[in-house]
C-alpha positions as a Markdown table, in Angstrom:
| # | Residue | x | y | z |
|---|---|---|---|---|
| 1 | Unk | 120.4 | 42.0 | 22.6 |
| 2 | Unk | 120.2 | 43.0 | 18.8 |
| 3 | Unk | 120.0 | 46.6 | 18.0 |
| 4 | Unk | 116.3 | 47.2 | 17.5 |
| 5 | Unk | 114.3 | 50.0 | 15.1 |
| 6 | Unk | 112.2 | 51.8 | 17.2 |
| 7 | Unk | 109.8 | 54.1 | 15.2 |
| 8 | Unk | 106.0 | 55.6 | 16.0 |
| 9 | Unk | 103.5 | 54.4 | 13.7 |
| 10 | Unk | 102.2 | 56.4 | 11.1 |
| 11 | Unk | 98.7 | 58.2 | 11.8 |
| 12 | Unk | 98.4 | 60.9 | 9.3 |
| 13 | Unk | 95.8 | 60.7 | 6.9 |
| 14 | Unk | 97.7 | 58.9 | 4.4 |
| 15 | Unk | 99.2 | 56.2 | 6.3 |
| 16 | Unk | 95.5 | 55.8 | 7.3 |
| 17 | Unk | 94.1 | 55.6 | 4.1 |
| 18 | Unk | 97.1 | 53.1 | 3.0 |
| 19 | Unk | 99.0 | 51.5 | 5.7 |
| 20 | Unk | 101.0 | 49.1 | 3.6 |
| 21 | Unk | 103.6 | 51.0 | 2.1 |
| 22 | Unk | 105.0 | 51.1 | 5.8 |
| 23 | Unk | 104.3 | 47.7 | 7.2 |
| 24 | Unk | 106.1 | 46.6 | 4.4 |
| 25 | Unk | 109.1 | 49.2 | 5.1 |
| 26 | Unk | 108.8 | 47.6 | 8.7 |
| 27 | Unk | 108.5 | 43.9 | 7.6 |
| 28 | Unk | 111.8 | 44.2 | 5.6 |
| 29 | Unk | 113.6 | 45.9 | 8.4 |
| 30 | Unk | 113.5 | 43.0 | 10.8 |
| 31 | Unk | 111.4 | 40.5 | 12.1 |
| 32 | Unk | 109.7 | 42.4 | 15.0 |
| 33 | Unk | 110.6 | 46.7 | 15.6 |
| 34 | Unk | 109.4 | 48.2 | 18.6 |
| 35 | Unk | 106.7 | 50.6 | 17.9 |
| 36 | Unk | 105.0 | 53.8 | 19.5 |
| 37 | Unk | 101.5 | 53.0 | 19.5 |
| 38 | Unk | 98.8 | 55.4 | 20.5 |
| 39 | Unk | 96.6 | 52.7 | 21.9 |
| 40 | Unk | 98.6 | 50.6 | 23.7 |
| 41 | Unk | 101.6 | 52.4 | 24.1 |
| 42 | Unk | 105.3 | 50.9 | 23.1 |
| 43 | Unk | 105.2 | 47.4 | 21.8 |
| 44 | Unk | 106.7 | 44.6 | 19.8 |
| 45 | Unk | 104.9 | 44.7 | 16.1 |
| 46 | Unk | 105.2 | 42.1 | 13.9 |
| 47 | Unk | 104.4 | 42.1 | 10.6 |
| 48 | Unk | 105.8 | 38.6 | 9.3 |
| 49 | Unk | 103.2 | 36.3 | 8.1 |
| 50 | Unk | 105.4 | 32.9 | 9.6 |
| 51 | Unk | 106.0 | 35.1 | 12.9 |
| 52 | Unk | 102.5 | 36.2 | 13.4 |
| 53 | Unk | 101.3 | 32.9 | 13.0 |
| 54 | Unk | 103.8 | 31.1 | 15.6 |
| 55 | Unk | 103.3 | 33.9 | 18.0 |
| 56 | Unk | 99.5 | 33.8 | 17.7 |
| 57 | Unk | 99.7 | 30.1 | 18.9 |
| 58 | Unk | 102.1 | 30.6 | 21.5 |
| 59 | Unk | 100.6 | 29.7 | 25.1 |
| 60 | Unk | 103.2 | 31.8 | 26.8 |
| 61 | Unk | 101.1 | 35.0 | 25.4 |
| 62 | Unk | 97.8 | 36.3 | 27.0 |
| 63 | Unk | 95.1 | 38.1 | 25.4 |
| 64 | Unk | 93.7 | 39.3 | 28.9 |
| 65 | Unk | 95.1 | 42.7 | 30.6 |
| 66 | Unk | 95.2 | 43.1 | 34.2 |
| 67 | Unk | 92.3 | 45.6 | 34.4 |
| 68 | Unk | 90.0 | 43.0 | 32.5 |
| 69 | Unk | 88.7 | 41.5 | 35.6 |
| 70 | Unk | 88.4 | 38.2 | 37.1 |
| 71 | Unk | 85.5 | 36.9 | 35.3 |
| 72 | Unk | 86.3 | 34.0 | 32.6 |
| 73 | Unk | 85.5 | 35.3 | 28.9 |
| 74 | Unk | 86.3 | 33.7 | 25.6 |
| 75 | Unk | 90.0 | 35.7 | 25.6 |
| 76 | Unk | 90.8 | 34.1 | 28.7 |
| 77 | Unk | 93.9 | 31.7 | 29.3 |
| 78 | Unk | 93.7 | 28.1 | 29.7 |
| 79 | Unk | 91.8 | 26.8 | 31.7 |
| 80 | Unk | 88.9 | 29.1 | 31.5 |
| 81 | Unk | 89.3 | 29.5 | 27.6 |
| 82 | Unk | 89.0 | 25.5 | 27.0 |
| 83 | Unk | 86.0 | 24.8 | 29.3 |
| 84 | Unk | 84.4 | 28.6 | 27.7 |
| 85 | Unk | 84.8 | 27.7 | 24.6 |
| 86 | Unk | 84.1 | 24.0 | 24.7 |
| 87 | Unk | 80.3 | 25.3 | 26.3 |
| 88 | Unk | 80.1 | 27.9 | 23.6 |
| 89 | Unk | 80.7 | 25.6 | 20.7 |
| 90 | Unk | 78.0 | 23.4 | 22.0 |
| 91 | Unk | 75.2 | 26.4 | 20.8 |
| 92 | Unk | 77.4 | 28.0 | 18.3 |
| 93 | Unk | 77.3 | 25.6 | 15.9 |
| 94 | Unk | 78.1 | 25.1 | 12.0 |
| 95 | Unk | 74.3 | 23.7 | 11.9 |
| 96 | Unk | 72.8 | 27.3 | 13.8 |
| 97 | Unk | 74.7 | 29.3 | 10.8 |
| 98 | Unk | 73.4 | 27.5 | 7.8 |
| 99 | Unk | 70.5 | 27.2 | 9.3 |
| 100 | Unk | 70.2 | 31.1 | 9.3 |
| 101 | Unk | 71.3 | 31.6 | 5.4 |
| 102 | Unk | 67.6 | 31.6 | 3.8 |
| 103 | Unk | 66.3 | 34.4 | 6.8 |
| 104 | Unk | 69.8 | 36.2 | 6.1 |
| 105 | Unk | 69.2 | 36.3 | 2.4 |
| 106 | Unk | 65.5 | 37.2 | 2.9 |
| 107 | Unk | 66.8 | 40.1 | 5.3 |
| 108 | Unk | 69.2 | 40.9 | 2.5 |
| 109 | Unk | 66.7 | 41.5 | 0.0 |
| 110 | Unk | 64.0 | 43.4 | 2.0 |
| 111 | Unk | 66.9 | 45.8 | 3.1 |
| 112 | Unk | 68.0 | 46.6 | -0.8 |
| 113 | Unk | 64.5 | 46.8 | -1.6 |
| 114 | Unk | 64.2 | 50.0 | 0.2 |
| 115 | Unk | 67.2 | 51.0 | -1.5 |
| 116 | Unk | 66.7 | 54.0 | -4.3 |
| 117 | Unk | 69.0 | 52.6 | -6.9 |
| 118 | Unk | 69.8 | 56.0 | -8.7 |
| 119 | Unk | 70.8 | 57.8 | -5.7 |
| 120 | Unk | 73.8 | 58.2 | -3.6 |
| 121 | Unk | 73.3 | 56.0 | -0.7 |
| 122 | Unk | 75.8 | 55.5 | 2.5 |
| 123 | Unk | 76.1 | 51.6 | 2.4 |
| 124 | Unk | 77.7 | 51.6 | 5.6 |
| 125 | Unk | 74.9 | 53.1 | 7.6 |
| 126 | Unk | 71.9 | 51.8 | 5.2 |
| 127 | Unk | 73.3 | 48.2 | 4.9 |
| 128 | Unk | 76.4 | 47.2 | 6.4 |
| 129 | Unk | 75.6 | 48.2 | 10.0 |
| 130 | Unk | 72.4 | 47.2 | 10.2 |
| 131 | Unk | 72.4 | 43.7 | 8.7 |
| 132 | Unk | 74.7 | 42.4 | 11.4 |
| 133 | Unk | 72.9 | 43.7 | 14.1 |
| 134 | Unk | 70.0 | 42.3 | 12.8 |
| 135 | Unk | 71.8 | 38.4 | 12.5 |
| 136 | Unk | 73.4 | 38.5 | 16.1 |
| 137 | Unk | 69.9 | 40.0 | 17.4 |
| 138 | Unk | 68.0 | 37.1 | 15.8 |
| 139 | Unk | 70.9 | 34.5 | 17.0 |
| 140 | Unk | 70.7 | 35.4 | 20.5 |
| 141 | Unk | 67.0 | 35.8 | 20.5 |
| 142 | Unk | 66.4 | 39.3 | 20.8 |
| 143 | Unk | 63.8 | 41.1 | 20.0 |
| 144 | Unk | 63.7 | 42.7 | 16.4 |
| 145 | Unk | 62.6 | 46.1 | 17.6 |
| 146 | Unk | 65.6 | 46.2 | 19.7 |
| 147 | Unk | 68.1 | 46.2 | 17.0 |
| 148 | Unk | 68.1 | 50.2 | 17.2 |
| 149 | Unk | 68.7 | 50.0 | 20.3 |
| 150 | Unk | 71.4 | 47.8 | 20.4 |
| 151 | Unk | 73.1 | 49.9 | 17.6 |
| 152 | Unk | 72.7 | 52.9 | 19.8 |
| 153 | Unk | 74.0 | 51.0 | 22.6 |
| 154 | Unk | 77.0 | 49.8 | 20.8 |
| 155 | Unk | 78.0 | 52.0 | 17.9 |
| 156 | Unk | 80.9 | 53.4 | 19.4 |
| 157 | Unk | 82.8 | 50.4 | 18.9 |
| 158 | Unk | 83.2 | 51.1 | 15.1 |
| 159 | Unk | 83.4 | 54.9 | 15.9 |
| 160 | Unk | 87.3 | 54.4 | 17.1 |
| 161 | Unk | 85.8 | 56.1 | 20.7 |
| 162 | Unk | 86.1 | 52.5 | 22.9 |
| 163 | Unk | 89.3 | 54.0 | 25.1 |
| 164 | Unk | 87.4 | 57.3 | 25.6 |
| 165 | Unk | 84.4 | 56.0 | 26.1 |
| 166 | Unk | 85.1 | 52.3 | 27.2 |
| 167 | Unk | 83.1 | 52.1 | 30.4 |
| 168 | Unk | 80.2 | 53.9 | 28.8 |
| 169 | Unk | 80.2 | 51.6 | 26.3 |
| 170 | Unk | 80.7 | 48.4 | 28.6 |
| 171 | Unk | 77.7 | 49.5 | 30.9 |
| 172 | Unk | 75.5 | 50.4 | 28.4 |
| 173 | Unk | 75.9 | 46.9 | 26.7 |
| 174 | Unk | 75.8 | 45.1 | 30.0 |
| 175 | Unk | 72.6 | 46.5 | 31.0 |
| 176 | Unk | 70.6 | 45.3 | 27.9 |
| 177 | Unk | 72.4 | 42.1 | 28.3 |
| 178 | Unk | 71.2 | 41.4 | 31.7 |
| 179 | Unk | 68.0 | 41.9 | 31.1 |
| 180 | Unk | 67.7 | 39.6 | 27.9 |
| 181 | Unk | 69.4 | 36.5 | 30.0 |
| 182 | Unk | 66.6 | 37.5 | 32.8 |
| 183 | Unk | 63.6 | 37.0 | 29.7 |
| 184 | Unk | 66.1 | 34.0 | 28.3 |
| 185 | Unk | 65.3 | 32.5 | 31.8 |
| 186 | Unk | 61.5 | 33.1 | 32.0 |
| 187 | Unk | 60.7 | 32.0 | 28.4 |
| 188 | Unk | 63.6 | 30.3 | 26.9 |
| 189 | Unk | 63.6 | 29.7 | 22.9 |
| 190 | Unk | 65.4 | 27.8 | 20.2 |
| 191 | Unk | 67.8 | 30.9 | 20.0 |
| 192 | Unk | 71.7 | 31.3 | 20.9 |
| 193 | Unk | 71.4 | 33.0 | 24.6 |
| 194 | Unk | 68.9 | 30.3 | 25.4 |
| 195 | Unk | 71.2 | 27.6 | 24.4 |
| 196 | Unk | 74.3 | 29.4 | 26.3 |
| 197 | Unk | 71.9 | 29.3 | 29.5 |
| 198 | Unk | 71.7 | 25.2 | 29.5 |
| 199 | Unk | 75.1 | 24.6 | 28.1 |
| 200 | Unk | 76.7 | 22.3 | 30.2 |
| 201 | Unk | 79.8 | 20.2 | 29.9 |
| 202 | Unk | 80.5 | 17.6 | 32.6 |
| 203 | Unk | 78.0 | 19.5 | 34.7 |
| 204 | Unk | 79.5 | 22.8 | 34.5 |
| 205 | Unk | 77.3 | 25.8 | 33.3 |
| 206 | Unk | 78.2 | 29.4 | 32.3 |
| 207 | Unk | 77.7 | 31.4 | 35.3 |
| 208 | Unk | 75.8 | 34.9 | 35.3 |
| 209 | Unk | 79.1 | 36.9 | 35.0 |
| 210 | Unk | 80.2 | 34.9 | 32.4 |
| 211 | Unk | 77.1 | 34.7 | 30.6 |
| 212 | Unk | 76.7 | 38.4 | 30.5 |
| 213 | Unk | 80.4 | 38.8 | 29.6 |
| 214 | Unk | 80.1 | 36.3 | 26.7 |
| 215 | Unk | 77.0 | 38.1 | 25.7 |
| 216 | Unk | 78.5 | 41.6 | 25.4 |
| 217 | Unk | 81.5 | 40.2 | 23.3 |
| 218 | Unk | 79.0 | 38.3 | 20.9 |
| 219 | Unk | 77.3 | 41.4 | 20.2 |
| 220 | Unk | 80.2 | 44.0 | 20.0 |
| 221 | Unk | 82.2 | 41.5 | 17.9 |
| 222 | Unk | 79.4 | 39.7 | 16.1 |
| 223 | Unk | 78.7 | 43.3 | 14.5 |
| 224 | Unk | 81.6 | 45.2 | 14.4 |
| 225 | Unk | 84.2 | 42.3 | 12.2 |
| 226 | Unk | 81.2 | 41.8 | 9.8 |
| 227 | Unk | 79.9 | 45.4 | 9.3 |
| 228 | Unk | 84.0 | 46.1 | 8.3 |
| 229 | Unk | 83.9 | 43.1 | 6.1 |
| 230 | Unk | 81.0 | 44.1 | 4.2 |
| 231 | Unk | 82.5 | 47.9 | 4.1 |
| 232 | Unk | 85.7 | 46.9 | 3.0 |
| 233 | Unk | 84.8 | 43.9 | 0.7 |
| 234 | Unk | 82.2 | 46.2 | -1.2 |
| 235 | Unk | 85.2 | 49.1 | -1.5 |
| 236 | Unk | 88.2 | 46.8 | -2.2 |
| 237 | Unk | 85.8 | 45.3 | -5.1 |
| 238 | Unk | 84.6 | 48.7 | -6.8 |
| 239 | Unk | 88.3 | 50.1 | -6.3 |
| 240 | Unk | 89.4 | 46.9 | -8.8 |
| 241 | Unk | 86.9 | 46.9 | -11.6 |
| 242 | Unk | 88.3 | 43.9 | -13.7 |
| 243 | Unk | 87.7 | 41.8 | -10.4 |
| 244 | Unk | 84.2 | 43.2 | -10.2 |
| 245 | Unk | 83.7 | 42.5 | -13.7 |
| 246 | Unk | 85.0 | 39.2 | -13.1 |
| 247 | Unk | 82.4 | 38.3 | -9.9 |
| 248 | Unk | 79.5 | 39.5 | -11.7 |
| 249 | Unk | 80.2 | 37.1 | -14.8 |
| 250 | Unk | 81.1 | 34.2 | -12.2 |
| 251 | Unk | 79.2 | 34.5 | -9.0 |
| 252 | Unk | 80.6 | 31.1 | -7.8 |
| 253 | Unk | 83.3 | 32.6 | -6.9 |
| 254 | Unk | 81.9 | 34.6 | -4.0 |
| 255 | Unk | 83.4 | 32.4 | -1.2 |
| 256 | Unk | 87.0 | 33.0 | -2.4 |
| 257 | Unk | 85.9 | 36.8 | -3.0 |
| 258 | Unk | 85.3 | 36.8 | 0.5 |
| 259 | Unk | 88.5 | 35.3 | 1.8 |
| 260 | Unk | 90.4 | 37.7 | -0.7 |
| 261 | Unk | 88.6 | 40.8 | 1.0 |
| 262 | Unk | 89.5 | 39.4 | 4.5 |
| 263 | Unk | 93.4 | 39.2 | 3.5 |
| 264 | Unk | 93.1 | 42.4 | 1.7 |
| 265 | Unk | 91.5 | 44.6 | 3.9 |
| 266 | Unk | 91.0 | 42.5 | 7.5 |
| 267 | Unk | 88.4 | 43.8 | 9.6 |
| 268 | Unk | 90.8 | 44.1 | 12.5 |
| 269 | Unk | 94.4 | 46.0 | 11.8 |
| 270 | Unk | 95.8 | 44.2 | 14.6 |
| 271 | Unk | 95.9 | 41.9 | 17.7 |
| 272 | Unk | 97.6 | 42.5 | 21.1 |
| 273 | Unk | 98.6 | 40.0 | 23.2 |
| 274 | Unk | 101.0 | 40.2 | 26.2 |
| 275 | Unk | 103.8 | 37.9 | 27.2 |
| 276 | Unk | 103.5 | 36.1 | 30.6 |
| 277 | Unk | 107.0 | 35.1 | 30.9 |
| 278 | Unk | 110.1 | 36.3 | 29.0 |
| 279 | Unk | 110.1 | 34.6 | 25.5 |
| 280 | Unk | 113.3 | 34.4 | 23.7 |
| 281 | Unk | 112.2 | 34.9 | 19.6 |
| 282 | Unk | 115.6 | 34.6 | 17.2 |
| 283 | Unk | 118.2 | 37.1 | 18.6 |
| 284 | Unk | 115.6 | 39.2 | 20.5 |
| 285 | Unk | 113.6 | 39.1 | 24.1 |
| 286 | Unk | 110.5 | 39.7 | 24.7 |
| 287 | Unk | 110.2 | 40.3 | 28.4 |
| 288 | Unk | 107.5 | 39.3 | 30.4 |
| 289 | Unk | 104.4 | 41.9 | 30.6 |
| 290 | Unk | 105.3 | 43.6 | 27.4 |
| 291 | Unk | 102.8 | 43.4 | 24.6 |
| 292 | Unk | 103.2 | 41.8 | 20.9 |
| 293 | Unk | 101.1 | 43.6 | 18.3 |
| 294 | Unk | 100.5 | 41.2 | 15.4 |
| 295 | Unk | 99.8 | 43.1 | 12.6 |
| 296 | Unk | 97.4 | 41.4 | 10.4 |
| 297 | Unk | 97.7 | 44.0 | 7.8 |
| 298 | Unk | 101.1 | 43.2 | 7.4 |
| 299 | Unk | 100.9 | 39.1 | 8.2 |
| 300 | Unk | 98.3 | 39.4 | 5.2 |
| 301 | Unk | 100.4 | 41.2 | 3.0 |
| 302 | Unk | 103.5 | 39.1 | 3.2 |
| 303 | Unk | 105.0 | 38.4 | -0.2 |
| 304 | Unk | 106.8 | 35.6 | 1.4 |
| 305 | Unk | 103.4 | 34.2 | 2.1 |
| 306 | Unk | 101.3 | 35.6 | -0.8 |
| 307 | Unk | 101.9 | 35.7 | -4.3 |
| 308 | Unk | 101.6 | 39.4 | -5.4 |
| 309 | Unk | 99.9 | 40.5 | -2.2 |
| 310 | Unk | 99.2 | 43.9 | -3.0 |
| 311 | Unk | 96.6 | 42.7 | -6.1 |
| 312 | Unk | 93.2 | 41.6 | -5.2 |
| 313 | Unk | 92.4 | 38.1 | -6.9 |
| 314 | Unk | 89.3 | 36.6 | -6.1 |
| 315 | Unk | 90.5 | 33.6 | -7.4 |
| 316 | Unk | 93.4 | 33.3 | -5.2 |
| 317 | Unk | 93.8 | 29.5 | -4.4 |
| 318 | Unk | 95.0 | 28.5 | -0.6 |
| 319 | Unk | 94.2 | 31.6 | 1.2 |
| 320 | Unk | 95.6 | 30.6 | 4.4 |
| 321 | Unk | 95.0 | 34.6 | 5.6 |
| 322 | Unk | 95.1 | 35.4 | 9.5 |
| 323 | Unk | 91.9 | 38.0 | 9.7 |
| 324 | Unk | 90.5 | 35.7 | 12.1 |
| 325 | Unk | 93.3 | 35.4 | 14.2 |
| 326 | Unk | 94.9 | 31.6 | 14.5 |
| 327 | Unk | 95.4 | 29.1 | 17.6 |
| 328 | Unk | 93.1 | 28.9 | 20.2 |
| 329 | Unk | 91.8 | 32.5 | 19.7 |
| 330 | Unk | 91.0 | 31.8 | 16.6 |
| 331 | Unk | 87.4 | 34.0 | 16.1 |
| 332 | Unk | 84.5 | 31.4 | 17.2 |
| 333 | Unk | 82.1 | 33.6 | 14.9 |
| 334 | Unk | 84.2 | 33.2 | 11.4 |
| 335 | Unk | 81.8 | 31.0 | 9.9 |
| 336 | Unk | 78.9 | 33.7 | 10.5 |
| 337 | Unk | 80.6 | 36.7 | 9.3 |
| 338 | Unk | 81.8 | 34.5 | 6.2 |
| 339 | Unk | 78.1 | 33.3 | 5.5 |
| 340 | Unk | 77.0 | 37.1 | 6.1 |
| 341 | Unk | 79.6 | 38.6 | 3.5 |
| 342 | Unk | 78.8 | 36.0 | 0.8 |
| 343 | Unk | 75.0 | 36.8 | 1.1 |
| 344 | Unk | 75.4 | 40.6 | 1.1 |
| 345 | Unk | 78.1 | 41.1 | -0.9 |
| 346 | Unk | 77.0 | 38.2 | -3.8 |
| 347 | Unk | 73.1 | 39.7 | -3.5 |
| 348 | Unk | 74.6 | 43.3 | -3.7 |
| 349 | Unk | 76.5 | 41.9 | -7.0 |
| 350 | Unk | 73.6 | 40.3 | -9.0 |
| 351 | Unk | 70.9 | 42.9 | -8.2 |
| 352 | Unk | 72.9 | 45.9 | -8.7 |
| 353 | Unk | 75.5 | 45.1 | -11.9 |
| 354 | Unk | 76.3 | 48.7 | -12.2 |
| 355 | Unk | 77.0 | 49.8 | -8.5 |
| 356 | Unk | 79.9 | 52.3 | -8.5 |
| 357 | Unk | 81.4 | 54.1 | -5.9 |
| 358 | Unk | 79.9 | 57.6 | -5.5 |
| 359 | Unk | 82.5 | 59.6 | -3.8 |
| 360 | Unk | 85.7 | 59.5 | -2.1 |
| 361 | Unk | 85.9 | 57.3 | 1.7 |
| 362 | Unk | 87.6 | 58.1 | 5.0 |
| 363 | Unk | 89.2 | 54.8 | 6.8 |
| 364 | Unk | 89.1 | 55.0 | 10.5 |
| 365 | Unk | 92.3 | 55.4 | 12.4 |
| 366 | Unk | 91.9 | 52.9 | 15.1 |
| 367 | Unk | 92.8 | 49.0 | 15.8 |
| 368 | Unk | 89.5 | 48.0 | 13.6 |
| 369 | Unk | 90.4 | 48.4 | 9.6 |
| 370 | Unk | 86.6 | 50.3 | 8.6 |
| 371 | Unk | 85.2 | 53.2 | 6.8 |
| 372 | Unk | 83.8 | 56.0 | 8.4 |
| 373 | Unk | 81.3 | 56.1 | 5.0 |
| 374 | Unk | 80.6 | 54.1 | 2.0 |
| 375 | Unk | 78.8 | 56.2 | -0.8 |
| 376 | Unk | 77.8 | 54.1 | -3.7 |
| 377 | Unk | 75.4 | 54.5 | -6.2 |
| 378 | Unk | 73.7 | 51.2 | -6.8 |
| 379 | Unk | 71.9 | 51.6 | -10.3 |
| 380 | Unk | 71.7 | 53.7 | -13.3 |
């Protein structure tokens, strides 16, 4: 086998704040690198776009770890994956997302009405956190008064403490979902959880454990990704005054702007998958059981795929980024995340044209790419 570069992934504050020079060096060194990570041990790290896209769609790899249990979920392998996704799609439709747009707009306006324009505010804490939580609770049919409780149960997911408190976060979220399912069985409504309970495909329904696992996944992924997308997007925009000015002049660019935010600072830095058999990639062999870590940050800044990839360009066309993954595990919630970000960031730019950063930021050092805080001044 060809010699392979082995490196520890940098976790210094400088590398956490700007990992892209390091990813560029690894991409130039070869198609894959053996890298030591703090959260998955030694992995095969992929930073090139074409190979990342290829491996994400390769069914010889699994997203499931040995300790993930036997309950089928959205990250299961086929045929369970096919059945779960097919049932979920019957409830999680584009129509349902678009029907929420007006409600999300009203929610955004109400949240922004409560902020003082002339004083610094942490836009993550006051806006980018509570908005997606409110939206996913609304979709699931959870009462509005439960939103603070849902945030308290799941906030450590974004805080980078998933490994240390994994069971605690899981059990607290599971308890809430079990209670919500019981409530929806008694009094179903026009909401996603009720639809999932009722969803059928050829006589098959989601089992109780599958409903619980899916509810946990929807709450966790439904707000974590979108919180980071909004926070990262606003930070990118305010750090590039020319693009901020362009979006103010041309608000119709908000759709392509959100796609560029997703490419430029993907909400998840990487996705791990495990080889189910030996897989040959060029001159290299990934052995059964080894982990491949696909770097979205690396792939989405590959100059072979994206012209001038280190430049934020909200007019970028054919922006085929991998921020929502690719293949059978492409994110089901992508339409919802896009819609929320379009409404949230578009409204911020329209209502507060003088919005600016109010201080330095700190990036989280975990597999989710996001900020600890986002201090801004909204107005004059």
